[in-house]
SEPAKE-419346 format. One record per residue (C-alpha): z, y, x; residue number from 1. Coordinates in steps of 0.001 Angstrom, whole numbers, m for minus. Layout:
BEGIN
SITE        pz        py        px   pos
SITE         Z         Y         X   NUM
...
END
This chain:
BEGIN
SITE        pz        py        px   pos
SITE    m50613   m108615     62930     1
SITE    m53611   m110096     61023     2
SITE    m54595   m113391     61864     3
SITE    m57924   m112838     62957     4
SITE    m56787   m109937     65296     5
SITE    m54279   m112246     66577     6
SITE    m57094   m114901     67022     7
SITE    m59203   m112052     68765     8
SITE    m56369   m111086     71032     9
SITE    m55466   m114410     71984    10
SITE    m58971   m116016     72825    11
SITE    m61485   m113245     72966    12
SITE    m64438   m114136     74666    13
SITE    m64118   m113148     78237    14
SITE    m66513   m111221     80061    15
SITE    m68619   m110456     76804    16
SITE    m69638   m107197     77395    17
SITE    m68705   m104082     75667    18
SITE    m66776   m106115     73136    19
SITE    m64282   m107736     75569    20
SITE    m63891   m104426     77290    21
SITE    m62848   m102897     73657    22
SITE    m60320   m106071     72885    23
SITE    m58727   m105474     76217    24
SITE    m57904   m102039     75242    25
SITE    m55481   m103234     72280    26
SITE    m52018   m102107     73210    27
SITE    m49094   m104503     74466    28
SITE    m46381   m103617     71884    29
SITE    m42747   m103804     73176    30
SITE    m39774   m103984     70737    31
SITE    m36612   m102962     72288    32
SITE    m35292   m103171     75958    33
SITE    m31685   m103982     77289    34
SITE    m29879   m103014     80160    35
SITE    m26610   m104297     81273    36
SITE    m24810   m103151     84757    37
SITE    m21480   m104645     86201    38
SITE    m19268   m102309     88284    39
SITE    m15619   m102285     87532    40
SITE    m13151   m102219     84776    41
SITE    m12071    m99303     82551    42
SITE    m10168    m96812     84768    43
SITE     m6811    m95402     83935    44
SITE     m6497    m92499     81948    45
SITE     m7216    m88898     84236    46
SITE     m9479    m90835     86888    47
SITE    m13064    m91364     87433    48
SITE    m15210    m93454     89260    49
SITE    m18004    m92472     92027    50
SITE    m20613    m92428     92032    51
SITE    m21010    m89967     88876    52
SITE    m24725    m90440     88193    53
SITE    m25489    m94140     89323    54
SITE    m28820    m95306     90575    55
SITE    m32024    m92839     91962    56
SITE    m30525    m89798     90930    57
SITE    m30351    m88132     94612    58
SITE    m30192    m84550     95890    59
SITE    m27865    m82854     93445    60
SITE    m27498    m79103     92891    61
SITE    m25163    m77277     90248    62
SITE    m24281    m74546     88597    63
SITE    m21816    m73588     86245    64
SITE    m22185    m70859     83439    65
SITE    m18875    m69870     81837    66
SITE    m17405    m73617     81031    67
SITE    m20500    m75223     81392    68
SITE    m21741    m77313     84522    69
SITE    m25598    m77959     84608    70
SITE    m26921    m80276     87574    71
SITE    m30395    m81756     88445    72
SITE    m31674    m84057     90722    73
SITE    m34801    m84709     92716    74
SITE    m37629    m87120     90615    75
SITE    m40139    m86554     93366    76
SITE    m43446    m88399     91669    77
SITE    m41973    m90016     88377    78
SITE    m42637    m88273     85443    79
SITE    m41070    m86513     83634    80
SITE    m39528    m84884     86478    81
SITE    m36435    m82929     87674    82
SITE    m33537    m84014     85095    83
SITE    m31493    m81586     83644    84
SITE    m27489    m82594     82945    85
SITE    m24572    m80560     81076    86
SITE    m20861    m81597     81215    87
SITE    m17914    m79492     81027    88
SITE    m15718    m81948     82925    89
SITE    m17843    m82849     85531    90
SITE    m17358    m86136     85349    91
SITE    m19076    m86653     81743    92
SITE    m22765    m86169     81940    93
SITE    m25464    m85431     79134    94
SITE    m29495    m85201     79622    95
SITE    m30250    m82308     77715    96
SITE    m33723    m82283     79364    97
SITE    m36488    m82649     81977    98
SITE    m37554    m79509     83627    99
SITE    m40948    m81027     84623   100
SITE    m42012    m82132     81172   101
SITE    m45588    m81487     80282   102
SITE    m48796    m81956     82833   103
SITE    m49795    m78410     82534   104
SITE    m46648    m77857     85291   105
SITE    m47483    m79955     87737   106
SITE    m49959    m82631     88855   107
SITE    m48882    m86123     90595   108
SITE    m52131    m87911     90418   109
SITE    m52969    m89347     93667   110
SITE    m49852    m88863     95105   111
SITE    m47362    m91246     96951   112
SITE    m43976    m92118     94533   113
SITE    m42436    m90368     97358   114
SITE    m43998    m87316     97184   115
SITE    m44017    m84648     94762   116
SITE    m40262    m82999     93561   117
SITE    m37982    m82263     96463   118
SITE    m34587    m81088     96192   119
SITE    m34614    m79011     93326   120
SITE    m31726    m76263     93562   121
SITE    m30752    m74321     90382   122
SITE    m29069    m71214     89682   123
SITE    m28609    m68705     86735   124
SITE    m28611    m65046     86812   125
SITE    m28283    m62651     83425   126
SITE    m28864    m64506     80813   127
SITE    m31994    m66686     83036   128
SITE    m32028    m70183     84636   129
SITE    m34237    m70150     87485   130
SITE    m34980    m73872     90112   131
SITE    m36423    m73257     92971   132
SITE    m38524    m76799     94151   133
SITE    m41208    m78226     96639   134
SITE    m44265    m80231     95046   135
SITE    m44907    m81714     98587   136
SITE    m48638    m82692     98458   137
SITE    m48923    m81053     95107   138
SITE    m48492    m77408     95437   139
SITE    m45801    m76190     97552   140
SITE    m42919    m74115     96958   141
SITE    m42160    m72712     93716   142
SITE    m39945    m71619     90930   143
SITE    m39635    m72053     87399   144
SITE    m37133    m71025     84429   145
SITE    m35740    m70959     81037   146
SITE    m33368    m69473     78776   147
SITE    m32383    m72120     77702   148
SITE    m31523    m75172     80144   149
SITE    m32429    m77859     77825   150
SITE    m36314    m76381     78225   151
SITE    m38718    m75765     77695   152
SITE    m39037    m74378     81294   153
SITE    m42076    m72295     82218   154
SITE    m45361    m73350     84268   155
SITE    m44349    m73007     88382   156
SITE    m44576    m69558     89788   157
SITE    m46226    m70757     93055   158
SITE    m44627    m68891     96589   159
SITE    m47788    m69617     98812   160
SITE    m46054    m67140    101471   161
SITE    m43142    m69924    101803   162
SITE    m43770    m72746    104576   163
SITE    m41686    m75611    104311   164
SITE    m39487    m77096    101797   165
SITE    m36026    m77139    100089   166
SITE    m35912    m73716     98698   167
SITE    m32696    m72221     96615   168
SITE    m32305    m69003     94873   169
SITE    m28767    m66692     95977   170
SITE    m28081    m63665     93631   171
SITE    m25675    m60937     95405   172
SITE    m23113    m59014     93748   173
SITE    m25470    m56077     94253   174
SITE    m27947    m57486     92207   175
SITE    m30602    m58599     95006   176
SITE    m32013    m61910     94912   177
SITE    m32842    m64235     98064   178
SITE    m34433    m67186     99032   179
SITE    m33377    m69722    101961   180
SITE    m35048    m72923    102673   181
SITE    m36084    m75017    105861   182
SITE    m39243    m74326    107562   183
SITE    m40543    m74920    110951   184
SITE    m38814    m72803    114041   185
SITE    m39693    m69648    114851   186
SITE    m42455    m70139    117850   187
SITE    m42929    m74325    116636   188
SITE    m40331    m77447    116825   189
SITE    m39281    m78119    120497   190
SITE    m38306    m81968    119263   191
SITE    m39089    m84237    116458   192
SITE    m36923    m83116    113392   193
SITE    m36225    m79742    114619   194
SITE    m36223    m77629    111833   195
SITE    m34530    m74207    110744   196
SITE    m32998    m72628    107647   197
SITE    m34884    m69166    106712   198
SITE    m33860    m66437    104569   199
SITE    m36362    m63810    102777   200
SITE    m35439    m61561     99700   201
SITE    m36888    m62581     96661   202
SITE    m37929    m60453     93473   203
SITE    m36516    m62217     90182   204
SITE    m38623    m60130     87832   205
SITE    m41710    m60936     89627   206
SITE    m40854    m64339     90653   207
SITE    m42172    m63721     94260   208
SITE    m40578    m63264     97474   209
SITE    m40864    m59979     99425   210
SITE    m42685    m60777    102694   211
SITE    m39399    m60481    105138   212
SITE    m38410    m63436    106117   213
SITE    m35959    m64180    108859   214
SITE    m34603    m67279    110736   215
SITE    m30819    m67720    110143   216
SITE    m30267    m71272    111485   217
SITE    m32391    m72987    114368   218
SITE    m31879    m76255    114621   219
SITE    m28174    m76853    113430   220
SITE    m24894    m76483    114106   221
SITE    m24934    m77670    117732   222
SITE    m28490    m76672    118881   223
SITE    m27602    m78261    122290   224
SITE    m27164    m81845    120484   225
SITE    m30742    m80995    119282   226
SITE    m30046    m81711    115658   227
SITE    m32478    m82646    113106   228
SITE    m33400    m82264    109478   229
SITE    m31731    m79351    108253   230
SITE    m32494    m79194    104977   231
SITE    m31381    m78443    101672   232
SITE    m29454    m75053    101942   233
SITE    m27655    m73242     99525   234
SITE    m26032    m69935     99894   235
SITE    m22116    m69580     98552   236
SITE    m20393    m66108     98716   237
SITE    m16390    m65917     98833   238
SITE    m14251    m63235     99808   239
SITE    m17276    m61004    100861   240
SITE    m18289    m63538    103246   241
SITE    m21375    m65670    103304   242
SITE    m21547    m69498    103784   243
SITE    m24695    m71540    104285   244
SITE    m24150    m75114    103516   245
SITE    m26642    m77444    104191   246
SITE    m27833    m81258    105154   247
SITE    m28201    m82271    108610   248
SITE    m29387    m85978    110575   249
SITE    m31692    m87082    108070   250
SITE    m31234    m89140    104540   251
SITE    m30303    m92337    106389   252
SITE    m26884    m93180    107861   253
SITE    m26614    m89894    109863   254
SITE    m26796    m88035    106741   255
SITE    m24192    m85018    106992   256
SITE    m23325    m81864    105698   257
SITE    m22548    m78937    107688   258
SITE    m21437    m74939    107225   259
SITE    m21878    m71936    108915   260
SITE    m20318    m68195    107885   261
SITE    m21658    m64732    108316   262
SITE    m20261    m61237    107372   263
SITE    m23860    m60334    106246   264
SITE    m26386    m62358    104095   265
SITE    m29171    m62280    106650   266
SITE    m26140    m63050    109415   267
SITE    m26076    m63407    112380   268
SITE    m24512    m67112    111307   269
SITE    m21989    m68916    112961   270
SITE    m21272    m72855    112595   271
SITE    m17836    m74019    111884   272
SITE    m15597    m75433    114765   273
SITE    m16591    m79176    115845   274
SITE    m13020    m80218    114195   275
SITE    m14483    m78907    110898   276
SITE    m18498    m79606    111085   277
SITE    m19679    m81928    109601   278
SITE    m17666    m80759    106668   279
SITE    m19326    m84066    105093   280
SITE    m20429    m87927    106521   281
SITE    m19774    m91026    106699   282
SITE    m21734    m91821    109811   283
SITE    m18380    m91599    111998   284
SITE    m17082    m94940    110266   285
SITE    m17754    m98502    111958   286
SITE    m20474   m100835    110719   287
SITE    m19774   m103608    109165   288
SITE    m16843   m102363    107031   289
SITE    m16806   m103651    103725   290
SITE    m17900   m102214    100685   291
SITE    m19419    m99079    102667   292
SITE    m20640    m95977    101359   293
SITE    m23263    m94656    103425   294
SITE    m25878    m91484    103861   295
SITE    m23327    m88830    102579   296
SITE    m24550    m85482    102525   297
SITE    m26862    m83214    100567   298
SITE    m24233    m81203     99047   299
SITE    m23490    m78492     96719   300
SITE    m20479    m76713     95884   301
SITE    m19128    m74829     92476   302
SITE    m16480    m72920     91642   303
SITE    m14098    m73809     88479   304
SITE    m12927    m70799     86449   305
SITE     m9188    m71537     87973   306
SITE    m10625    m70868     91482   307
SITE    m10740    m74704     92858   308
SITE    m14029    m75987     93911   309
SITE    m15699    m79769     93659   310
SITE    m18678    m80712     95403   311
SITE    m21729    m82723     94619   312
SITE    m23780    m85082     97028   313
SITE    m25637    m87851     97203   314
SITE    m24552    m90936     99076   315
SITE    m25640    m94766     99191   316
SITE    m24059    m98157     98506   317
SITE    m25700   m100815    100783   318
SITE    m24979   m104656     99977   319
SITE    m26136   m105517    103632   320
SITE    m26252   m103366    106670   321
SITE    m28703   m100572    105311   322
SITE    m30161   m102784    102215   323
SITE    m29667   m100809     98940   324
SITE    m32134   m101301     96256   325
SITE    m30804    m98209     93809   326
SITE    m31639    m95520     95661   327
SITE    m29313    m92250     96514   328
SITE    m26848    m91617     93921   329
SITE    m24561    m88541     92711   330
SITE    m21261    m88568     94285   331
SITE    m18263    m85622     93077   332
SITE    m15306    m84792     95570   333
SITE    m12889    m81581     95744   334
SITE    m14004    m79195     98313   335
SITE    m11138    m77416     99188   336
SITE    m10714    m74326    101988   337
SITE     m8724    m74320    104848   338
SITE     m8987    m71878    107847   339
SITE    m11649    m70011    106231   340
SITE    m13887    m72993    106033   341
SITE    m14732    m75033    103221   342
SITE    m14136    m78977    103428   343
SITE    m15526    m82316    101879   344
SITE    m13782    m84933    103361   345
SITE    m11560    m85128    106712   346
SITE    m13800    m86729    109906   347
SITE    m13620    m90457    109563   348
SITE    m12462    m91115    105762   349
SITE    m14088    m93080    103630   350
SITE    m15919    m91266    100384   351
SITE    m13450    m92582     97652   352
SITE    m14998    m94272     94688   353
SITE    m11770    m93690     92283   354
SITE    m10866    m90296     92181   355
SITE     m8526    m87689     90265   356
SITE    m10420    m86407     87380   357
SITE    m10533    m82650     88085   358
SITE    m10766    m80772     84350   359
SITE     m9687    m82775     81244   360
SITE    m12038    m85570     79897   361
SITE    m14549    m83074     77537   362
SITE    m17215    m84935     74880   363
SITE    m18512    m88424     75058   364
SITE    m22380    m88994     76583   365
SITE    m23991    m91809     77569   366
SITE    m22428    m93573     80329   367
SITE    m24142    m93377     83888   368
SITE    m21110    m95101     86222   369
SITE    m19460    m97955     85825   370
SITE    m20178   m101376     83750   371
SITE    m21650   m100688     80359   372
SITE    m24702   m102160     78359   373
SITE    m27695    m99706     76920   374
SITE    m30008   m100609     73821   375
SITE    m33425    m98798     73617   376
SITE    m34875    m99454     70175   377
SITE    m38009    m97010     70903   378
SITE    m37399    m95490     67410   379
SITE    m37982    m92150     68167   380
SITE    m41319    m90256     68656   381
SITE    m40977    m90675     72808   382
SITE    m39558    m92164     75514   383
SITE    m35618    m91344     75592   384
SITE    m35056    m88895     78329   385
SITE    m34023    m90890     81082   386
SITE    m36955    m92993     80942   387
SITE    m40192    m92017     83163   388
SITE    m43664    m93121     84356   389
SITE    m45484    m93579     87547   390
SITE    m46917    m89961     87999   391
SITE    m47176    m89349     84487   392
SITE    m48936    m92107     82649   393
SITE    m49776    m92055     79377   394
SITE    m47382    m94013     76844   395
SITE    m46946    m93884     73410   396
SITE    m43442    m94262     71295   397
SITE    m44425    m95227     67656   398
SITE    m43225    m97257     64553   399
SITE    m40265    m98189     66272   400
SITE    m42444   m100057     69473   401
SITE    m43069    m98902     73019   402
SITE    m46599    m99651     73051   403
SITE    m48918    m99606     76906   404
SITE    m52336   m100041     76873   405
SITE    m53421   m102058     79901   406
SITE    m55367    m99817     82567   407
SITE    m53862    m99743     86031   408
SITE    m52324   m102438     87908   409
SITE    m49171   m101792     89383   410
SITE    m50275   m102080     92706   411
SITE    m52824    m99662     92195   412
SITE    m51823    m96174     93186   413
SITE    m52971    m94110     89924   414
SITE    m50953    m94307     86463   415
SITE    m50419    m97826     85324   416
SITE    m48896    m98591     81806   417
SITE    m45675    m98858     83085   418
SITE    m42491    m97254     81269   419
SITE    m39126    m97753     83039   420
SITE    m35472    m96466     83781   421
SITE    m33342    m96673     86695   422
SITE    m31833    m99548     88172   423
SITE    m28098    m98152     88256   424
SITE    m26196   m101744     89308   425
SITE    m26291   m103844     92502   426
SITE    m25373   m106234     89514   427
SITE    m27610   m105449     86652   428
SITE    m29600   m107666     83824   429
SITE    m32777   m106143     81981   430
SITE    m34351   m107941     79062   431
SITE    m37391   m106750     76483   432
SITE    m39358   m108015     73955   433
SITE    m43039   m108331     73721   434
SITE    m44135   m108656     70093   435
SITE    m47234   m110801     70612   436
SITE    m49314   m111698     73755   437
SITE    m51179   m109637     75657   438
SITE    m54890   m108879     74968   439
SITE    m57586   m111196     76805   440
SITE    m58169   m110347     80716   441
SITE    m54855   m108312     80776   442
SITE    m50631   m109273     81557   443
SITE    m48149   m107569     79812   444
SITE    m44310   m107968     80790   445
SITE    m40912   m106747     82642   446
SITE    m41312   m104845     86316   447
SITE    m38510   m104184     89090   448
SITE    m40888   m101590     90819   449
SITE    m39831    m99632     94057   450
SITE    m43084    m98219     94791   451
SITE    m46689    m98880     94418   452
SITE    m46831   m101665     96925   453
SITE    m43406   m103414     96746   454
SITE    m42200   m104745     93194   455
SITE    m41300   m107845     90949   456
SITE    m42676   m108444     88040   457
SITE    m42194   m111399     85360   458
SITE    m45356   m110977     82720   459
SITE    m47598   m113071     80010   460
SITE    m51488   m113425     81244   461
SITE    m54065   m113901     79205   462
SITE    m56791   m115700     81170   463
SITE    m59796   m117675     80847   464
SITE    m58815   m118277     76750   465
SITE    m55418   m119445     77860   466
SITE    m52060   m118259     78195   467
SITE    m49424   m118252     81215   468
SITE    m46092   m116828     82480   469
SITE    m46723   m115229     85796   470
SITE    m44050   m114286     88451   471
SITE    m44966   m112317     91301   472
SITE    m43627   m110486     94186   473
SITE    m45377   m107507     96124   474
SITE    m44024   m107003     99752   475
SITE    m46351   m104431    101075   476
SITE    m50058   m102781    100626   477
SITE    m51620   m105804    102352   478
SITE    m50750   m107708     99413   479
SITE    m52484   m108204     96778   480
SITE    m52394   m104984     94075   481
SITE    m50803   m107740     91436   482
SITE    m48703   m109134     93587   483
SITE    m48247   m112583     95043   484
SITE    m47933   m115203     92505   485
SITE    m44326   m116566     93073   486
SITE    m44856   m118924     90105   487
SITE    m46665   m119758     87338   488
SITE    m46723   m122290     83406   489
SITE    m49423   m122231     81277   490
SITE    m47577   m121580     77490   491
SITE    m48390   m122005     73747   492
SITE    m47013   m118782     71881   493
SITE    m48521   m116435     69020   494
SITE    m45240   m114778     68534   495
SITE    m42916   m112752     70548   496
SITE    m42156   m113174     74418   497
SITE    m38913   m112010     75780   498
SITE    m38902   m111234     79589   499
SITE    m35253   m110765     81550   500
SITE    m35035   m109447     85255   501
SITE    m31559   m109990     86420   502
SITE    m30216   m108293     89995   503
SITE    m27548   m109604     91977   504
SITE    m27467   m107153     95067   505
SITE    m30560   m108730     97103   506
SITE    m31570   m111716     95032   507
SITE    m33399   m111615     91725   508
SITE    m34006   m113894     88858   509
SITE    m37198   m113713     86621   510
SITE    m36900   m115776     83478   511
SITE    m38903   m115810     79812   512
SITE    m37992   m117212     76612   513
SITE    m40002   m118143     73418   514
SITE    m37800   m119051     70408   515
SITE    m34337   m117666     72048   516
SITE    m34437   m120638     74975   517
SITE    m34520   m119165     77947   518
SITE    m36153   m120503     81309   519
SITE    m35981   m119062     84687   520
SITE    m39474   m119312     86008   521
SITE    m38186   m117317     89773   522
SITE    m34964   m118254     91039   523
SITE    m33391   m116625     93496   524
SITE    m36273   m114470     94392   525
SITE    m35688   m111987     97522   526
SITE    m35147   m108744     96081   527
SITE    m35013   m106944     99728   528
SITE    m38605   m105733     99336   529
SITE    m37086   m103516     96535   530
SITE    m34607   m101573     99078   531
SITE    m35367    m98511    100846   532
SITE    m34609   m100125    104229   533
SITE    m37868   m102593    103515   534
SITE    m39891    m99881    100681   535
SITE    m39395    m96700    102530   536
SITE    m39398    m93702    100826   537
SITE    m36885    m91459     98719   538
SITE    m36697    m93183     95462   539
SITE    m34781    m96228     93941   540
SITE    m35705    m99040     91641   541
SITE    m37037    m98316     88633   542
SITE    m37233   m101610     85824   543
SITE    m39155   m101427     82387   544
SITE    m41684   m102584     80486   545
SITE    m45727   m102761     81782   546
SITE    m49315   m103584     80809   547
SITE    m52224   m104121     83069   548
SITE    m55690   m105545     83132   549
SITE    m56194   m108824     84966   550
END
């Protein structure tokens, strides 16, 4: 940076009218980002570790095309949305695209971070990939398509007559297509959480339903028990019978997966007997157990070429009670067929962390589970595929830098200049380097964020002609949009500043470095504000550089 410009950035006039506003627009420039996470050592050959996609990768849906497997996840109001994963061994996954990667597809402006795209369901038929999905508070149910799963994916074909959420498509042997999803029961809900599964014929050429909806499951597997939140349905055909699998019990500790069977695609559907249903859950395990796995459900099944089956599903890893910061994750287990019903876990069994591989290892990809380190240099023309922004905020990657123009505050429910990747480990460290101090009346640094109202930050702040390092925490909408100051220290710096956030379950350390010497500004910070139990919603903690106006 030229000396004159550096002086203007550091000591520009405060409140000096249009000229000051122009100075404040100078972008914060970040050189790189490091992420390290710890979760056990190397495994023996032939084994894999659950979750297969660690961190905020909920609601998996999977499809096989030949030897290739493709998987998608929910991303809610984070953009780009709906990651597209590819694998040939079901364990090693490489992200090849994002289905929602253009602003003309969906608009997330003005919605909460746990609205947006829910539970995408991927399918394939006659050379074409389909994703059925719901954009909650931003359009309703829709279908997008692509001939290449890496994209580009089409703009949404909206389904205005389809109420509810969680649509998925099924293509039958006779060429007919069907859409199933969660809707209000016929006659309305009789209790809180009472939902139903409906089926309706779908035209895959016109991308429209045919207008003949029929309710096929009312409430859930045991209506007398008043089951709640039957959702995330998928249809499977095996030996001429139709199997409907769906999540039940809500996505928290009572989450489960249940199954129904019918001779005709439109029913009647009979639930599996009580010794089979639910085919997956962790709610029947004792509280206080060591290393708990919780909230297992929302499964999808895929058949291997040799006739074996596997299940992907979501589950969580709480570090205390029901506290987890990293979100709901994607797991993989064998699915077996016994007595004409699929099963994933016996009742009372813990979802295993170490499992035998279903297929020989095939290919390499950046690690998504276990202990690993990643380094991003921002040396492309765009963010890496696994990075996202809040509601589609504009960021720039150029010249080997991430450039963030300070605008909205992180807590202002807008589109802040914040680029982030998932915290994927309970024990993790993230670091970045800001190439020069921020412009007057602005801040730039590192944030760990669950949503607009719950985050931690460590940042350089240019204020009143001086420079400070500030650590802050926000723990609810009643607190300031920039968070509550935990600690602040005046510094003198004209060159790069490094920032570090370290996580240890529910405790976080916020540090900075000048000339390579690290100083912890706020240590052992209560990070339970980043837990779903505290912050609510359906997402997980995201960590990355940010810039904002003071």
